[in-house]
C-alpha positions as CSV (number, residue, x, y, z in Angstrom):
1,M,-5.9,70.4,-59.9
2,A,-9.3,70.3,-58.6
3,V,-10.0,67.2,-60.8
4,A,-6.9,65.6,-59.3
5,L,-8.0,66.5,-55.9
6,E,-11.5,65.3,-56.5
7,E,-10.0,62.0,-57.9
8,R,-7.8,61.6,-54.9
9,C,-10.7,62.2,-52.5
10,S,-12.8,59.7,-54.4
11,Q,-9.9,57.1,-54.2
12,E,-9.7,57.8,-50.5
13,V,-13.4,57.3,-50.0
14,I,-13.1,54.0,-52.0
15,N,-10.2,52.9,-49.9
16,C,-12.0,53.8,-46.7
17,D,-15.1,51.9,-47.9
18,E,-13.0,48.8,-48.7
19,T,-11.3,49.2,-45.3
20,I,-14.7,49.5,-43.6
21,K,-16.0,46.4,-45.6
22,L,-12.9,44.4,-44.5
23,L,-13.2,45.6,-40.9
24,K,-17.0,44.6,-41.0
25,E,-16.1,41.1,-42.3
26,E,-13.4,40.8,-39.7
27,N,-15.9,42.0,-37.1
28,E,-18.5,39.3,-38.2
29,S,-15.7,36.7,-38.0
30,L,-14.8,37.9,-34.5
31,E,-18.5,37.8,-33.5
32,A,-18.9,34.3,-34.8
33,T,-15.8,33.2,-32.9
34,K,-17.1,35.1,-29.8
35,A,-20.4,33.1,-30.2
36,H,-18.5,29.8,-30.4
37,L,-16.4,30.7,-27.4
38,S,-19.6,31.8,-25.4
39,E,-21.2,28.3,-26.2
40,D,-17.9,26.6,-25.2
41,A,-17.8,28.7,-22.0
42,K,-21.3,27.5,-21.2
43,L,-19.9,23.9,-21.4
44,L,-16.9,24.7,-19.3
45,P,-18.4,24.2,-15.8
46,A,-19.7,20.7,-16.9
47,A,-16.3,19.9,-18.3
48,R,-14.5,21.0,-15.1
49,E,-16.9,18.9,-13.0
50,E,-16.2,15.9,-15.3
51,V,-12.3,16.5,-15.0
52,A,-12.9,16.6,-11.2
53,S,-14.8,13.4,-11.2
54,L,-12.3,11.7,-13.4
55,K,-9.5,12.9,-11.1
56,R,-11.5,11.5,-8.1
57,E,-12.0,8.3,-10.0
58,K,-8.3,8.1,-10.9
59,E,-7.4,8.5,-7.2
60,G,-9.8,5.8,-6.2
61,L,-8.3,3.5,-8.8
62,E,-4.7,4.4,-7.7
63,L,-5.8,3.4,-4.2
64,T,-7.3,0.1,-5.4
65,V,-4.2,-0.7,-7.4
66,A,-2.1,0.0,-4.4
67,K,-4.3,-2.3,-2.2
68,L,-4.1,-5.0,-5.0
69,W,-0.3,-4.7,-5.1
70,K,-0.3,-5.1,-1.3
71,E,-2.4,-8.2,-1.6
72,V,-0.1,-9.6,-4.3
73,D,2.9,-9.0,-1.9
74,D,0.9,-10.6,1.0
75,V,0.0,-13.6,-1.3
76,G,3.6,-13.9,-2.3
77,A,4.7,-13.9,1.3
78,A,2.0,-16.5,2.1
79,K,3.1,-18.6,-0.8
80,D,6.8,-18.4,0.3
81,M,5.8,-19.3,3.9
82,A,3.7,-22.3,2.6
83,V,6.6,-23.5,0.5
84,Q,9.0,-23.3,3.6
85,R,6.4,-25.2,5.6
86,R,6.0,-27.8,2.9
87,A,9.8,-28.2,2.7
88,K,9.9,-28.6,6.5
89,A,7.0,-31.1,6.5
90,E,8.8,-33.1,3.8
91,E,12.0,-33.1,5.9
92,I,10.0,-34.2,8.9
93,L,8.3,-37.0,6.8
94,N,11.6,-38.2,5.6
95,C,13.0,-38.3,9.1
96,L,9.9,-40.2,10.2
97,H,10.3,-42.6,7.3
98,E,14.0,-43.3,8.4
99,E,12.8,-43.8,12.0
100,L,10.1,-46.1,10.9
101,E,12.5,-48.1,8.8
102,A,15.0,-48.2,11.8
103,E,12.1,-49.3,14.0
104,H,11.1,-52.1,11.5
105,K,14.8,-53.3,11.5
106,L,14.8,-53.3,15.3
107,V,11.6,-55.2,15.5
108,A,12.9,-57.8,12.9
109,S,16.1,-58.0,14.9
110,L,14.1,-58.4,18.1
111,R,12.0,-61.2,16.4
112,D,15.1,-63.0,15.4
113,R,16.5,-62.8,18.9
114,L,13.2,-63.9,20.3
115,K,13.2,-66.9,18.0
116,E,16.7,-67.7,19.0
117,A,15.7,-67.4,22.7
118,E,12.8,-69.7,22.1
119,V,15.1,-72.2,20.4
120,Q,17.5,-72.0,23.3
121,A,14.6,-72.1,25.8
122,M,13.3,-75.3,24.0
123,A,16.8,-76.7,24.1
124,V,17.1,-76.0,27.9
125,V,13.6,-77.4,28.5
126,G,14.6,-80.5,26.5
127,L,17.8,-80.9,28.6
128,Y,15.8,-80.4,31.8
129,R,13.2,-83.0,30.6
130,D,16.1,-85.4,29.8
131,A,17.7,-84.6,33.0
132,L,14.5,-85.1,35.0
133,G,13.4,-87.9,32.9
């Protein structure tokens, strides 16, 4: 029984040694992880500042995009107004062309009447000459 007890105690010591060895390995692994996390933690303030900087840059870009969209809207409105003004100018131009054509016809008609009046005047002058003559 003493031998069995001694063997059992030896086995327990071996088991404890193995457990201690495993715990030491796990502790070393945790220490390495802790070292990595510590290095990462040192970088964290710079990363946070970079994130804050990127957020500010993003906000600035969003404002710029909003201004550009407003400019696009303004340009579109200006284009629409220019198109309307052009259409109105073309309409006025067409009216002026029609008025000019009507004036040309009126002038031609007046010239014809003037020629007729000259012919009649010459005939009247001829009659007066013959009558006075």
